[in-house]
C-alpha positions, -999 to +999 in steps of 0.1 A: +087+763-260+051+772-268+055+779-306+075+745-308+048+728-290+019+742-313+042+735-345+043+702-337+006+700-334+001+718-359+024+700-382-001+666-378-033+686-389-015+696-418-010+658-426-044+654-419-059+681-440-034+668-466-047+634-466-081+645-465-082+662-494-059+637-514-089+613-506-117+637-525-091+642-552-058+645-566-036+674-550-008+694-560+014+722-538+004+753-549-035+742-544-028+724-511-013+757-496-038+778-504-062+755-492-046+759-460-042+792-457-078+793-459-078+774-426-054+798-412-022+778-416+008+797-429+029+774-446+056+774-465+070+755-499+094+746-481+076+730-453+049+711-474+069+692-502+090+671-470+054+667-456+041+650-493+073+635-494+070+614-463+035+605-463+048+588-502+073+576-480+054+561-455+032+546-484-001+573-473+006+593-510+016+582-542+026+604-564+020+612-605+034+637-629+011+657-656+025+685-677+007+717-672+011+746-693+046+733-705+055+726-665+057+690-649+033+693-617+030+664-593-004+654-578-006+636-551-035+605-540-044+585-511-033+551-514-055+526-495-028+528-464-037+563-464-072+559-465-075+537-435-049+560-412-071+590-420-099+566-409-087+561-378-073+593-369-108+613-379-120+587-353-094+600-330-099+632-336-137+629-333-131+615-298-114+638-286-132+667-298-163+656-278-138+651-253-128+690-253-162+704-254 
């Protein structure tokens, strides 16, 4: 039970990380996996890519494809709606952090 709850919470944190970084610059899967690992999240491509796709389907990200070393790489960037959601989520996260202290 505890693991399921933590997984749900961490998936929300991961989405925030993705939106945060996609707001700064375009991101791609492998880079995002490595970035998340630096923060202690062990995430597989099988978990990460559906998150990207759901954020894109929700209108918070959009993707562009670029050919890098002969391979197609999909980059994700934040949309205007994604920026609004990120701003609201940051406010709520900061409010919660203040309350938890």
